[in-house]
N, C-alpha and C positions, 0 to 999 in steps of 0.2 A: 625424672626428670635428669638428664646429665649435666655434667657442671657448666659445658660451653651454653647449654639453650637455657640454663639459670641466668647464665652471665648476660645473654641477650635479652631474655624477659626484663632483668633488671634495668636495663639501659634503654628498655620501652622498642625494642628491636622485635620485628614479627618475621613469620618464615614466608617466603615468596611465593606466590601462586598456590596458596589454601584458598576455600572457598569460604568466605564471611559468612557469617548467620546472614538471615534471610531481612533482617530488620537492617541492621547497619549499611547490608548491601544497597539497599533502596534507597540510604539516606546518601551512601556515598555518590549513587548514580545523580540524586537530586544536587547534590552540592556540585558536581561536575557537569550540570546538563549544560553552562556555556559553553564548554567544549565540543558536546555534541552540536549545537546551534552554528559555532565557527566551521567546525568540521562540514558539516551539511550543507553551508552557504558556499564554502569555497569549491565543495564537489560539484552544486549546482553550477556554479560560475564557471568552472575550468572545463566543463563537459562540452560544452559547444564554443570554445577559445581557438579551436585549430580551423574554420572557416571565414569566409568573407560575411557569411550574415550573423556568424556570432549568436548572440542568445537569440537570435529570433528563429532560432531554430526549435525551441522549446515549444514556440507555439504553432510554426510551420510544418512539425512532425505529425502530429493531432489531426490538423487542419488537412493535409494530402491525404492521409488514410480516411480521414471521412469521407473526402472525395471523391478517393477509390470505391470505398464501400457502398457510396450514394450510387455509382454506375454500375455495380458487377449484382448488389443485392438490391436496388431500388427499380435500374432502368432493365437490367438482365433476367434477374431470377424472380423481380418481382415479389421481395417478400415485405413491400409496403403495405400487404392487404391486410386491413385490422387494424390500419394506424392513422389516425386520423393527420397527423403533420410528421409523417416520416423524416424531411429533412431534418427537423428540429428533433426527433426521437432520436435520430440517429447518430448526429453531432454530439449531443449531450452522453450517449453511450459508446461511443468511441472515445471522448476527452477523459470519462470516469473510468472505462475500464483500461484505457492507457494507465492512468493512476495507480491502479490496483496493479497489474502485471509490471509494471516496472519496479513498485516498491517492493512485490515479492522478488522478483528476479534480483535486483541488485540487493535487497538485505537478505538471499542467500548465500551471498558471496562475499558478507561483509567481515568475517573471520578470516577465510581463506587468502583473501585478495589484501589483509592488511597485515601480513604476517611480520614486517621490518616494524611497523609500527607497534604493533604488540610484543616483538622481541625489546623494543627499545625504551619503552615506557610503562610505568604499574599504573592502570587505571581499570574501571570496571569494563569490562568489556562490553556488557550489554548496551555500551554507549555508540557501538561500530552499528548496530543493525538501527539503533535510534536515529542516527545519524544520515544510516542510508535511506530509509524511507523518509526521514525529514527534507533531505535534498530533493526527494521526488515532490514533495507537498509544494516548497519554494519552486520547485519547475513549474508545478501546476497552476500556481495564482496567476500570473501574467495569463497562461492558457486558460483559464476560466473567465478573463475579461475578456479575452476574444471570443468566447463562447456565450458569455452574457450579452456580447455586442449582435453575435450571429442570431441567437435566438427569435429577436424580435422580427430581422428580416426576413422569417419564414412565416409570419403572422401572428406571433404572440404576443398578447399584449402586457407592457410591465404591469406587475402588480403586486400586492403584499408579501404571497404566496413564497415570492422570489428568495427572500429572506432565510427561508427553511432551508436554502441550498446549503448555509453555513455548517449549520448541525451535522446534516446529510454528509458532508464533506470529512467534519469532523469524527465523525463515526467511523467512516470508510478510512482515514488516516489512522485511528487506534486498531482497528483491524487488521490493516497492511504491517503495522510494527508487530502484533502480535505472531502474525504468520512469519513473518521475517525474524523474529526471534526460534522459532522454531526450525525453519528452512535453515536457518545459520547454524545449528546447532548439528542438525541431520547431516549438513554438506561437510561441516570440518569433522566430523566422525568419518563419515564416508564420503569421500571425494566423487565417486563414480554418482550419487546422486545429483548432483548438479548437472549432470545431462540430461535428469529427467525433467528439471525443471521448467524449461520450454515447451516440452509435448503437455504436460499438465497445464502449465498456461493457454497452449494450442484448445483443449479438450475445453475448459473453462469459456474460450472466448465462443463456441459453437454451441455451447450449453445457458447461457448467462441472458439471451436477449439482447445481445448488444445492435443487433440487426435486423430483429424480427419481433414481434408480439409473441411469447410463450403460448398464451392462453389459446391464440389463433391457429397456432401451428401442432401443440400438443394435443392429441385429443383424448389419450387416457388421464382421468381424473388425477389418479396416485400420481402419475410421473408428471403430470402439469404442478400439481403441487409442491411436489420435491424439489421441481426446477427452479420455481417461482421464490422458492422460501430457502436457496440455498444463497449465501452472504453475499459474493458479488451481483448475483440478480436482484436480490433487495436493496444494495446501496443504487443500484441503477435508477430502480423503480421509484428510491426515495429522492434522487436528483431530478427524475424526467417531472415526478409529482410536484416537485418545488415550480417550474418552468413551464410546463405546459399544462394547458386548458384541460386537453382531452386524457389527462393520467390522472387517477386519484389515486390514494391508500388511505389507508383507517391507522386509527393507532394502533392496531393490532404489526402492521407492516415495520411501524417506528420500534415498538418493542422487540420486534425480530433484530433488526440494525441494532439497537442498543445491548440486545443478548449476545448477539454473536460479537461485537466490540468487546464486551466485558470478557466472554469465556477465551476470545482471543489474545485479551491485551493482557489478562490476568495470569492465565493457563500459560501462553507462551513465556512470559518473561520467569514466570517459577522453573518451566521445562529447561530455560538456558541458562537460568542460575544454578541450576545443580549440576553444570557441567562446567562450572567456572574454571575450577583448577586445572582443566584441558587445555583451554584457551592459553591460559600464561606460558604454555610452554610454547604459542607460536605455532 
């Protein structure tokens, strides 16, 4: 250790931009969790302030997409075959899928899009993907209220199983945060990957059963099983099973949802933490 380094250590000074041990990093993220909440709420509020309708766009956007998909896929292409309550099936699918795609898309830009903040303040960079996905959660909450009001209009009764929507969305939120960690690091290291994210999300839209029943249209049993158990499709099924009488899932599907959330959440956080010192350079 050099003389200057010894003096710095003696007075409690630490190098900037050095990755701390994982346990200390987790503790620091938890200690500054309020920063992520405030950052997320400010992002969610500021996003729609430029227009006359303001925060109503948080609700109107998924509603308008649901109407478009209902006409295109329900009326024109008739993908409603195999679904008892297609309007309810579609509304839930669009709202929850929009939550996942927005979480992944904005989470992937959480490092590259906050270079000034990173260059100005010292804090665990994991707070940025966390805040990005939390902002989408705050945006989802009023949309969920609208969804819960719309679903009974499609003929579904209000029942106790609706309470299962909360754990389903929680698992989806944890999964989205984990994927945001992975995408944020990859895009920070290779900016061009950010341009591929929208294409990947579009593929997921057509393979997750957002506007069709996978088991009805995919005839190959192996392919259908793979598509039904990929994470986005799992969370759509859990949400639909909570609200729709015609959709049922067993405990195994909940285990799939829990497994994907833990794998993405823990694995994504570890993957992101491994490159912490590189984010410090902004």
